[in-house]
C-alpha positions, 0 to 999 in steps of 0.5 A, spaced: 683 664 168 689 666 173 695 661 174 692 658 180 686 655 177 690 653 170 695 649 175 689 646 179 685 644 172 692 641 169 693 637 176 686 635 176 686 632 169 693 629 170 690 625 176 684 623 171 689 621 166 693 617 171 687 613 173 685 612 166 692 609 164 692 604 171 685 602 169 687 600 162 693 597 164 689 592 169 684 591 163 690 589 158 694 585 164 687 581 165 687 580 157 694 577 156 692 572 162 686 570 158 690 570 152 695 565 155 690 561 158 687 560 151 693 558 148 695 553 153 688 550 152 688 550 144 695 547 145 692 541 149 686 541 144 690 540 138 695 535 142 688 531 144 685 531 137 692 529 134 692 523 139 685 521 137 686 522 130 691 516 130 686 512 134 681 512 129 686 511 123 688 505 126 681 503 127 679 504 120 685 500 118 682 494 122 675 494 119 673 489 114 671 492 107 664 495 106 661 489 102 662 484 108 
């Protein structure tokens, strides 16, 4: 292999690597956005569960004993 062929081969590999790196970066960005969205949803669900848990506790305190 002469020098020109080797340079062309390296340039070709570099171009493919650049494309692969960009594709991986795009996937990583999408995953990060998805993760952030899920974290917000989880926080909202936890808050909602805590609010609902307080409602059920208040309901149970007002309920008559089981022997009635």
